[in-house]
Backbone as CSV, one residue per row, in Angstrom:
resi,resn,N_x,N_y,N_z,CA_x,CA_y,CA_z,C_x,C_y,C_z
1,MET,89.476,64.367,76.626,89.803,65.415,77.738,90.419,66.730,76.961
2,PRO,91.690,66.246,75.982,92.199,67.673,75.495,91.023,68.259,74.448
3,HIS,90.133,67.397,73.917,89.193,68.064,73.117,88.085,68.875,73.763
4,MET,87.840,68.437,75.072,86.975,69.192,76.158,87.651,70.659,76.296
5,THR,88.941,70.568,76.768,89.711,71.656,76.972,89.871,72.854,75.776
6,GLN,89.861,72.329,74.856,90.031,72.844,73.543,88.667,73.637,73.401
7,ASN,87.548,73.032,73.388,86.042,73.488,73.508,85.988,74.602,74.495
8,ARG,86.723,74.355,75.628,86.501,75.253,76.829,87.305,76.677,76.382
9,LEU,88.487,76.506,75.791,89.247,77.451,75.433,88.449,78.321,74.438
10,SER,88.094,77.832,73.420,87.337,78.197,72.273,86.239,79.138,72.702
11,LEU,85.421,78.698,73.834,84.198,79.123,74.457,84.679,80.448,75.227
12,ASN,85.640,80.310,75.688,86.144,81.719,76.669,86.695,82.722,75.646
13,SER,87.442,82.297,74.579,87.839,83.189,73.639,86.783,83.881,72.864
14,ILE,85.693,83.202,72.577,84.478,83.918,72.073,83.699,84.687,72.811
15,GLN,83.766,84.340,74.175,83.020,85.316,74.983,83.681,86.453,75.519
16,SER,85.115,86.256,75.300,85.794,87.583,75.573,86.170,88.310,74.290
17,SER,85.680,88.053,73.239,85.863,88.821,71.873,84.633,89.863,71.684
18,ALA,85.099,90.623,70.711,84.003,91.727,70.281,82.708,90.844,69.729
19,TYR,82.894,89.678,68.979,82.031,89.003,68.431,81.034,88.591,69.682
20,GLY,81.776,87.858,70.843,80.908,87.421,71.769,80.169,88.414,72.404
21,LEU,80.801,89.687,72.594,79.874,90.708,73.215,79.016,91.006,72.606
22,GLY,78.901,90.990,71.191,77.910,91.231,70.670,76.588,90.244,70.612
23,LEU,76.984,89.069,70.475,75.884,88.113,70.891,75.379,88.208,72.134
24,GLN,76.095,88.581,73.052,75.400,88.660,74.414,74.421,89.735,74.491
25,GLY,74.856,90.951,73.792,74.034,92.054,73.559,72.753,91.747,72.922
26,LEU,73.064,90.891,71.742,71.747,90.617,71.142,70.848,89.834,71.821
27,SER,71.302,88.894,72.844,70.472,88.054,73.283,69.645,88.979,74.287
28,LEU,69.984,90.061,74.846,69.255,90.937,75.661,68.347,91.908,74.801
29,LEU,68.785,92.191,73.614,68.148,93.405,72.607,66.896,92.535,72.073
30,LEU,67.076,91.458,71.367,65.993,90.796,70.851,64.696,90.722,71.600
31,PRO,64.818,90.257,72.798,63.472,90.439,73.646,62.836,91.706,73.717
32,LEU,63.789,92.630,73.875,63.024,94.149,73.804,62.335,94.716,72.614
33,VAL,63.223,94.255,71.499,62.546,94.793,70.054,61.186,94.084,70.043
34,LEU,61.249,92.663,70.312,59.950,91.658,70.217,58.782,92.555,71.073
35,TRP,58.979,92.927,72.282,58.213,93.500,73.307,57.684,94.560,72.551
36,PHE,58.675,95.468,71.957,58.138,96.928,71.542,57.194,96.661,70.322
37,VAL,57.699,95.680,69.324,56.783,95.347,68.078,55.462,94.841,68.652
38,VAL,55.458,94.082,69.716,54.072,93.238,69.801,53.284,94.288,70.518
39,SER,53.847,95.319,71.590,53.038,96.050,72.492,52.526,97.212,71.442
40,HIS,53.077,97.735,70.316,52.910,98.647,69.474,51.992,98.301,68.450
41,ALA,51.972,96.991,68.065,51.036,96.542,67.293,49.716,96.161,67.537
42,GLN,49.514,96.444,69.141,48.424,96.242,69.685,47.868,94.593,69.586
43,VAL,48.882,93.754,69.637,48.326,92.361,69.390,47.669,91.974,70.522
44,VAL,48.133,92.444,71.620,47.832,92.084,72.955,47.343,93.449,73.648
45,ASP,46.234,93.398,74.350,45.674,94.769,75.194,46.783,95.243,75.886
46,THR,46.975,96.418,76.164,47.809,97.160,76.769,47.832,96.894,78.460
47,ALA,46.576,96.688,78.694,46.227,96.289,80.121,46.734,95.156,80.389
48,PHE,47.119,94.116,79.676,47.947,93.191,79.882,49.375,92.882,79.607
49,LEU,49.551,93.748,78.523,50.935,93.856,77.996,51.543,95.270,77.704
50,PRO,51.888,96.005,78.759,52.108,97.337,78.649,53.296,97.469,77.687
51,SER,53.533,98.650,77.190,54.452,99.010,75.994,55.931,99.148,77.285
52,PRO,56.675,99.404,76.313,58.232,99.707,77.146,58.162,101.096,77.485
53,THR,57.295,101.996,76.928,57.248,103.513,77.135,56.535,103.550,78.518
54,GLN,55.319,102.803,78.716,54.497,102.783,79.877,55.179,102.224,81.073
55,VAL,55.840,101.261,80.841,56.884,100.725,81.906,57.900,101.428,82.558
56,LEU,58.578,102.340,81.460,59.568,103.324,81.792,58.888,104.506,82.625
57,SER,57.948,104.834,82.110,57.199,105.906,82.669,56.778,105.438,84.423
58,SER,56.314,104.135,84.420,55.830,103.848,85.753,57.286,103.894,86.684
59,LEU,58.276,103.255,86.017,59.756,102.972,86.753,60.021,104.730,86.990
60,TRP,59.989,105.529,86.401,60.163,106.991,86.621,59.436,107.567,87.662
61,SER,58.218,107.226,87.596,57.363,107.692,88.765,57.649,107.094,90.000
62,MET,57.924,105.684,89.969,58.427,105.299,91.378,59.713,105.868,91.726
63,ALA,60.469,106.023,90.749,61.962,106.539,91.437,61.865,108.008,91.915
64,ARG,60.919,108.877,91.148,60.788,110.280,91.378,60.214,110.292,92.857
65,SER,59.196,109.553,93.282,58.465,109.321,94.507,59.667,109.045,95.839
66,GLY,60.430,108.186,95.470,61.292,107.480,96.239,60.855,106.205,96.758
67,ILE,59.703,105.773,96.105,59.329,104.334,96.469,60.354,103.376,95.878
68,LEU,60.719,103.537,94.915,61.570,102.482,94.042,62.848,102.276,94.880
69,PHE,63.594,103.463,95.308,64.849,102.960,96.394,64.392,102.736,97.538
70,ALA,63.108,102.910,98.194,63.096,102.266,99.493,62.830,100.847,99.250
71,ASP,62.133,100.506,98.239,61.737,98.842,97.907,63.231,98.105,97.622
72,VAL,63.975,98.937,96.557,65.241,98.202,96.396,66.060,97.944,97.752
73,PHE,66.300,98.983,98.477,67.112,98.968,99.717,66.303,97.687,100.658
74,ALA,65.237,97.594,100.975,64.478,96.655,101.527,64.653,95.265,101.066
75,SER,64.700,95.409,99.804,64.735,93.768,99.414,66.306,93.290,99.284
76,LEU,67.125,94.293,98.926,68.902,93.853,99.067,68.993,93.586,100.364
77,GLN,68.514,94.465,101.330,69.041,93.918,102.643,68.579,92.597,103.121
78,ARG,67.289,92.119,102.849,66.675,91.026,103.368,67.570,89.663,102.544
79,VAL,67.745,89.732,101.158,68.455,89.017,100.494,69.992,88.785,100.907
80,LEU,70.498,89.840,101.128,71.918,89.675,101.690,72.083,89.191,103.110
81,LEU,70.970,89.489,103.938,71.059,88.956,105.239,70.954,87.415,105.095
82,GLY,69.955,87.219,104.334,69.570,85.652,104.289,70.516,84.828,103.413
83,PHE,70.932,85.480,102.411,72.156,84.871,101.707,73.295,84.460,102.460
84,LEU,73.966,85.510,103.265,75.146,85.496,104.177,74.766,84.475,105.267
85,LEU,73.808,84.433,105.741,73.377,83.229,106.742,73.718,81.915,106.273
86,ALA,73.034,81.665,105.083,73.162,80.520,104.400,74.600,80.194,103.850
87,ALA,75.364,81.111,103.533,76.884,81.041,103.184,77.545,80.648,104.268
88,VAL,77.495,81.478,105.541,78.113,81.066,106.835,77.734,79.679,107.281
89,VAL,76.650,79.168,107.104,76.357,77.822,107.561,76.663,76.643,106.741
90,GLY,76.427,77.008,105.212,76.329,75.856,104.330,77.738,75.653,103.584
91,VAL,78.573,76.720,103.474,79.955,76.621,102.967,80.902,75.755,103.929
92,PRO,80.946,76.172,105.170,81.776,75.388,106.010,81.238,73.868,106.156
93,LEU,79.876,73.575,106.344,79.364,72.257,106.457,79.470,71.434,105.107
94,GLY,79.585,72.120,103.906,79.913,71.326,102.570,81.305,71.096,102.513
95,ILE,81.956,72.202,102.990,83.561,71.719,102.927,83.862,70.481,104.021
96,LEU,83.234,70.379,104.988,83.515,69.281,106.005,82.905,68.047,105.478
97,MET,81.452,68.005,104.566,81.008,66.839,104.211,81.993,66.420,102.930
98,GLY,82.511,67.215,102.105,83.098,66.904,101.254,84.320,66.275,101.884
99,SER,84.860,66.812,102.795,86.402,66.366,103.268,86.266,65.226,104.176
100,PHE,85.541,64.652,104.808,85.176,63.603,105.838,84.185,62.628,105.569
101,ALA,84.341,61.397,105.188,83.122,60.579,104.899,82.022,60.428,105.765
102,THR,82.589,60.413,107.169,81.784,60.156,108.324,80.596,61.394,108.205
103,ILE,81.236,62.627,108.221,80.368,63.745,108.371,79.446,64.006,107.099
104,ARG,79.942,63.362,105.962,79.080,63.063,104.891,77.828,62.181,104.799
105,ALA,78.317,61.222,105.682,77.195,60.167,105.666,76.290,60.753,106.823
106,LEU,76.586,61.368,107.936,75.606,62.053,108.785,74.664,63.035,108.253
107,LEU,74.993,64.020,107.525,74.491,65.157,107.079,73.982,65.115,105.693
108,GLU,74.527,64.290,104.784,73.956,64.196,103.281,72.635,63.752,103.059
109,PRO,72.223,62.678,103.764,70.568,62.449,103.797,69.832,63.419,104.168
110,LEU,70.093,63.784,105.217,69.126,64.708,105.654,69.322,66.321,105.274
111,SER,70.268,66.788,104.472,70.242,67.901,103.756,69.594,67.636,102.094
112,GLY,69.639,66.560,101.810,69.038,66.035,100.573,67.787,65.951,100.553
113,PHE,67.285,65.407,102.085,65.759,65.539,102.072,65.141,66.759,102.365
114,LEU,65.822,67.821,102.904,65.122,69.025,103.248,65.214,70.103,102.030
115,ARG,66.434,69.820,101.217,66.459,70.583,99.828,65.215,70.334,99.061
116,TYR,64.398,69.476,99.093,63.208,69.267,98.450,62.036,69.607,98.893
117,MET,62.107,70.101,100.086,61.132,70.908,100.757,60.938,72.117,100.179
118,PRO,59.790,72.762,99.797,59.853,74.121,99.231,59.956,75.059,100.486
119,ALA,60.919,76.073,100.178,60.994,77.111,101.390,59.856,77.904,101.701
120,ALA,58.735,77.908,100.718,57.604,78.568,101.043,56.628,77.690,102.323
121,ALA,56.893,76.653,102.016,56.290,75.532,103.059,56.667,75.702,104.546
122,PHE,57.954,76.543,104.878,58.239,76.891,106.149,57.590,78.193,106.459
123,THR,56.715,78.567,105.692,56.352,80.169,106.169,55.392,80.334,107.420
124,PRO,54.405,79.127,107.694,53.516,79.280,108.768,54.552,79.167,110.025
125,LEU,55.386,78.100,109.883,56.130,77.948,111.072,56.990,79.063,111.578
126,LEU,57.788,79.850,110.342,58.486,80.765,110.772,57.722,81.970,111.249
127,ILE,56.536,82.165,110.970,55.486,83.317,111.450,55.371,82.963,112.922
128,ILE,55.070,81.443,113.322,54.785,81.166,114.621,56.073,81.280,115.528
129,TYR,57.232,81.006,114.926,58.235,81.036,115.850,59.067,82.403,115.733
130,LEU,58.849,83.210,114.660,59.695,84.340,114.859,58.759,85.776,114.596
131,GLY,57.738,85.555,114.425,56.595,86.706,114.351,56.525,87.112,112.769
132,ILE,56.212,88.326,112.552,56.110,88.962,111.434,57.137,90.069,110.948
133,ASP,58.205,90.327,111.614,58.918,91.501,111.316,60.016,90.784,110.402
134,GLU,61.168,91.235,110.370,61.949,91.083,109.419,62.690,89.377,109.600
135,ALA,62.818,88.987,110.852,63.346,87.382,110.980,63.050,86.545,110.130
136,PRO,61.385,86.354,110.025,61.021,85.064,109.062,61.257,85.535,107.821
137,LYS,61.330,86.577,107.115,61.709,86.896,105.965,63.461,86.356,105.498
138,VAL,64.061,86.868,106.477,65.593,86.683,106.113,65.602,85.041,106.428
139,ALA,64.953,84.331,107.388,65.306,83.052,107.667,64.473,82.203,106.455
140,LEU,63.514,82.620,105.664,62.972,81.999,104.477,64.067,82.007,103.540
141,ILE,64.712,83.069,103.234,65.743,83.165,102.336,66.694,82.311,102.429
142,ALA,67.019,82.291,103.831,68.363,81.230,104.448,67.800,79.947,104.161
143,ILE,66.805,79.616,104.574,66.516,78.303,104.397,66.386,77.717,102.974
144,GLY,65.827,78.513,102.140,65.739,78.236,100.568,66.894,78.057,99.810
145,THR,68.046,78.599,100.452,69.550,78.518,99.934,70.521,77.671,100.407
146,VAL,70.274,77.394,101.839,71.582,76.554,102.622,71.789,75.269,102.007
147,PHE,70.926,74.671,101.945,70.790,73.079,101.457,71.557,72.983,100.244
148,PHE,71.427,73.988,99.269,71.840,73.849,98.072,73.496,74.283,98.006
149,ASN,73.845,75.198,98.898,75.223,75.656,99.217,75.768,74.399,99.668
150,MET,75.176,73.871,100.797,75.990,72.542,101.395,76.240,71.570,100.175
151,LEU,75.216,70.955,99.426,75.626,69.864,98.484,76.318,70.276,97.598
152,MET,76.238,71.499,96.962,76.905,71.921,95.902,78.325,72.338,96.104
153,VAL,78.839,72.933,97.548,80.163,72.956,97.924,80.690,71.399,98.267
154,MET,80.028,70.421,98.782,80.360,69.356,99.110,80.902,68.597,97.732
155,ASP,80.284,68.664,96.650,80.532,67.954,95.314,81.945,68.743,94.957
156,SER,81.960,70.063,95.172,83.180,70.661,94.573,84.527,70.161,95.308
157,VAL,84.417,69.832,96.617,85.415,69.546,97.594,85.943,68.162,97.016
158,ARG,84.991,67.245,96.746,84.902,65.713,96.326,85.970,65.550,95.048
159,PHE,86.103,66.838,94.212,86.921,66.646,92.946,88.205,67.046,93.221
160,VAL,88.589,67.521,94.420,90.063,67.830,94.793,90.942,66.424,94.621
161,PRO,91.840,66.828,93.836,92.685,65.651,93.393,93.240,64.709,94.895
162,GLY,93.080,63.430,94.968,93.541,62.776,96.172,94.891,62.816,96.028
163,GLU,95.842,63.065,95.307,97.129,62.953,95.150,97.650,64.189,96.154
164,LEU,97.109,65.311,95.928,97.469,66.643,97.001,97.115,66.274,98.368
165,ILE,96.091,65.574,98.545,95.923,65.223,100.143,96.732,64.321,100.595
166,GLU,97.139,63.275,99.695,97.865,62.292,100.309,99.449,62.961,100.227
167,THR,99.739,63.585,99.712,101.145,64.238,99.723,101.393,65.441,100.814
168,THR,100.269,65.710,101.005,100.429,66.863,102.183,100.013,65.826,103.576
169,LEU,99.529,64.723,103.468,99.454,64.061,104.559,100.717,63.324,105.017
170,THR,101.547,62.753,103.895,102.830,62.364,103.651,104.082,63.147,104.627
171,LEU,103.940,64.334,104.011,104.883,65.372,104.429,104.511,65.986,105.978
172,GLY,103.685,65.286,106.634,103.592,65.495,107.980,102.269,66.673,108.195
173,GLY,101.581,66.813,107.232,100.215,67.677,107.467,99.477,67.241,108.195
174,SER,98.569,68.176,109.105,97.390,67.513,110.013,96.343,67.263,108.950
175,LYS,95.247,66.915,109.632,93.915,66.954,108.535,93.407,68.311,108.869
176,ARG,93.776,69.124,109.646,93.170,70.536,109.729,93.828,71.041,108.710
177,GLN,95.217,70.896,108.612,96.017,71.629,107.540,95.748,71.489,105.976
178,VAL,95.200,70.001,105.869,94.612,69.631,104.626,93.305,69.934,104.329
179,VAL,92.544,70.564,105.093,91.262,71.183,104.868,91.298,72.662,104.667
180,THR,92.200,73.459,105.448,92.567,74.739,105.289,93.390,75.296,104.283
181,GLN,94.494,74.331,104.136,95.607,74.787,103.215,95.622,74.100,101.800
182,VAL,94.845,72.975,101.786,94.891,72.271,100.501,93.273,72.447,99.867
183,ILE,92.411,71.689,100.627,91.180,71.541,99.925,90.364,72.753,99.741
184,THR,90.423,73.719,100.864,89.591,74.867,100.659,90.181,75.678,99.436
185,PRO,91.597,76.037,99.386,92.082,77.056,98.539,91.635,76.280,96.913
186,TYR,91.953,75.018,96.930,92.004,74.372,95.648,90.284,74.444,95.282
187,ALA,89.293,74.427,96.100,87.943,74.544,95.619,87.360,75.657,95.945
188,LEU,88.148,76.907,96.037,87.418,78.220,96.082,87.176,78.667,94.992
189,PRO,87.551,78.440,93.707,86.698,78.952,92.537,85.419,78.274,92.278
190,ASN,85.239,77.117,92.569,84.141,76.436,92.405,82.968,76.937,93.727
191,ILE,83.654,77.003,94.837,82.593,77.598,96.030,82.112,79.144,95.426
192,ILE,83.050,79.758,94.986,82.438,81.367,94.831,81.396,81.148,93.468
193,ASP,81.763,79.884,92.584,80.872,79.848,91.623,79.403,79.099,91.991
194,THR,79.552,78.493,93.020,78.360,77.912,93.832,77.622,79.171,94.426
195,LEU,78.364,80.013,94.987,77.408,80.897,95.689,76.857,82.143,94.630
196,ARG,77.562,82.237,93.421,76.902,82.950,92.437,75.737,82.496,91.925
197,ILE,75.590,81.060,91.656,74.450,80.443,91.182,73.505,80.538,92.362
198,ASN,73.729,80.225,93.399,72.690,80.231,94.340,72.280,81.530,95.040
199,MET,72.915,82.758,94.679,72.589,84.045,94.904,71.131,84.243,94.032
200,ALA,70.997,83.484,92.879,69.850,83.696,92.200,68.628,83.112,93.006
201,THR,69.113,82.101,93.407,67.971,81.390,94.449,67.364,82.490,95.641
202,SER,68.347,82.752,96.272,67.961,83.913,97.400,67.145,85.001,96.708
203,TRP,67.755,85.668,95.778,66.950,86.776,95.152,65.776,86.471,94.703
204,ASN,65.328,85.296,94.098,64.016,84.826,93.592,63.133,84.592,94.961
205,LEU,63.682,84.286,95.964,62.639,84.061,97.026,62.300,85.218,97.841
206,VAL,63.035,86.480,97.500,62.651,87.547,98.292,61.373,87.975,98.083
207,VAL,60.718,87.713,96.775,59.202,87.888,96.215,58.244,87.114,97.260
208,VAL,58.825,85.824,97.722,58.048,85.053,98.383,57.969,85.627,99.924
209,ALA,59.405,85.855,100.332,59.363,86.368,101.717,58.655,87.616,101.858
210,GLU,58.638,88.480,100.879,57.891,89.843,101.250,56.356,89.678,101.160
211,LEU,55.674,88.543,101.154,54.454,88.386,101.318,54.229,88.067,102.754
212,LEU,55.245,88.063,103.648,54.908,87.871,104.889,54.938,89.308,105.814
213,ALA,53.827,89.955,105.440,53.458,91.164,106.059,54.495,92.177,106.166
214,ALA,55.075,92.324,104.626,56.080,93.270,104.490,55.316,94.623,104.004
215,GLU,55.938,95.766,104.286,55.491,97.197,104.210,55.985,97.550,102.973
216,VAL,57.431,97.390,102.761,58.029,97.778,101.602,58.775,96.334,101.014
217,GLY,59.350,96.654,99.560,60.089,95.881,98.933,59.567,95.465,97.626
218,LEU,60.304,95.221,96.671,59.879,94.961,95.375,59.003,93.792,95.198
219,GLY,58.897,92.781,95.941,57.863,91.892,96.125,56.644,92.281,96.497
220,LYS,56.711,93.071,97.593,55.426,93.653,98.043,54.689,94.501,97.097
221,ARG,55.613,95.467,96.499,55.172,96.354,95.400,54.392,95.641,94.246
222,ILE,55.052,94.407,93.814,54.568,93.518,92.871,53.121,93.096,93.250
223,GLN,53.014,92.365,94.459,51.695,92.073,95.156,50.644,93.371,95.118
224,MET,50.966,94.249,95.630,50.188,95.517,95.551,49.706,96.037,93.893
225,ALA,50.663,96.080,93.218,50.330,96.234,91.790,49.531,95.225,91.263
226,GLN,49.430,94.031,91.441,48.489,93.187,91.046,47.253,93.326,91.579
227,ARG,47.181,93.871,92.827,45.956,93.931,93.489,45.038,94.990,92.732
228,PHE,45.766,96.061,92.301,45.156,97.065,91.605,45.211,96.936,90.053
229,PHE,45.409,96.006,89.454,45.744,95.472,88.126,46.826,96.605,87.467
230,ARG,47.856,96.785,88.088,49.009,97.685,87.505,50.090,97.136,86.830
231,THR,49.753,96.475,85.490,50.808,95.690,85.026,52.049,96.347,84.582
232,ASP,51.842,97.731,84.446,53.107,98.367,83.848,53.981,98.560,85.142
233,GLN,53.444,98.688,86.523,54.139,98.695,87.686,54.604,97.246,87.758
234,ILE,54.086,96.226,87.638,54.594,94.770,87.778,55.614,94.722,86.779
235,PHE,55.604,94.930,85.558,56.755,95.046,84.548,58.058,95.719,84.879
236,ALA,57.874,97.002,85.479,58.775,97.617,86.216,59.593,97.259,87.238
237,ASP,58.820,96.379,88.309,59.508,96.043,89.152,60.300,94.461,88.802
238,LEU,59.778,94.033,88.000,60.365,92.820,87.161,61.616,93.176,86.559
239,LEU,61.701,93.960,85.904,62.764,95.003,85.177,63.979,95.180,86.326
240,VAL,63.600,96.015,87.422,64.396,96.319,88.243,64.907,94.906,88.770
241,LEU,64.149,93.878,89.352,64.762,92.545,89.906,65.497,91.928,88.963
242,GLY,65.292,92.036,87.825,66.200,91.215,86.844,67.608,92.151,86.672
243,LEU,67.630,93.334,86.592,68.968,94.137,86.498,69.680,94.198,87.918
244,ILE,69.041,94.324,88.944,69.895,93.844,90.103,70.389,92.650,90.226
245,GLY,69.736,91.587,90.010,70.227,89.986,90.047,71.426,90.018,88.757
246,PHE,71.323,90.628,87.571,72.364,90.537,86.700,73.678,91.348,87.129
247,ALA,73.315,92.387,87.813,74.301,93.011,88.436,75.177,92.147,89.618
248,ILE,74.353,91.515,90.477,74.963,90.913,91.424,75.708,89.661,90.839
249,ASP,75.195,88.985,89.726,75.976,88.053,88.903,77.292,88.375,88.357
250,LEU,77.359,89.506,87.776,78.406,90.134,87.344,79.691,90.430,88.336
251,ALA,78.893,90.816,89.397,79.950,91.322,90.912,80.605,89.986,91.249
252,PHE,79.782,88.834,91.188,80.609,87.508,91.816,81.723,86.985,90.319
253,ARG,81.184,87.217,89.228,82.222,86.728,88.097,83.452,87.671,88.239
254,LEU,83.509,88.931,88.758,84.555,89.795,89.051,85.121,89.222,90.071
255,LEU,84.537,88.923,91.065,85.189,88.699,92.337,86.129,87.497,92.063
256,LEU,85.539,86.367,91.217,86.111,85.081,90.783,87.302,85.516,89.976
257,ARG,87.307,86.468,89.040,88.570,86.758,88.466,89.665,87.583,89.215
258,LEU,89.169,88.351,90.334,90.350,89.064,91.082,90.780,88.068,92.093
259,THR,90.209,87.139,92.509,90.707,86.246,93.488,91.202,84.847,93.049
260,CYS,90.812,84.501,92.023,91.139,83.318,91.390,91.417,83.302,90.152
261,ARG,92.426,83.904,89.839,93.132,84.262,88.344,93.618,82.891,87.606
262,TRP,93.951,81.925,88.298,94.541,80.893,87.765,93.277,80.027,87.453
263,ALA,92.061,80.058,87.882,91.060,79.254,87.527,90.214,80.064,86.355
264,VAL,90.623,81.300,85.987,89.546,81.793,85.088,90.220,81.843,83.564
């Protein structure tokens, strides 16, 4: 255990140092350099692998026309709504499943079963039940995320030390107080980290969700670019998806640092 703690401390010190930041920057720079070299050496036809210059030109063209911002806004709105719905449902249920064995026995098998069903497989039913407007897109993202939230939050809660719970009950605390004042605060850092990880799931699902008769959105734009063999536009939209996802990940890390300083 001390050895693991020492390794974690050394990892944190590397990540926070200039050397660690340099390594992180290098991990992003190397693929870009490789892409630039391969595309300009014409090893691959530019119709299949556009150069960074072509991609940036396509990105600027979409931004100047306003298409890019409309797509980003539509995709972000769908992801945030679906993710919020999955969090509102999944986090409380996960806390209850981790806190009470009866609730865990009731819900864990079902959630584990549904977790292995691809969210895209629900598409026909969502269209039948909810139509082709925004509701099925948001629901698809929520379905693809909620069960991961439930099970991962449940696992976080199960690692709360039993001594804390027993002490609270010994001092006259109720089960409700144990859940709200002991278990939830203790597990909060892991809950935030769970949401950070599962936000990637929601963000990935937006491309699938926007195949459901969407008029705007980054996923829809990729589909249209594929239809007209605009690989430069596909790369541009993929770049935007990655940058926004990375920014959201950093925002969750910042939230963790601001709200749970003792756990960072």
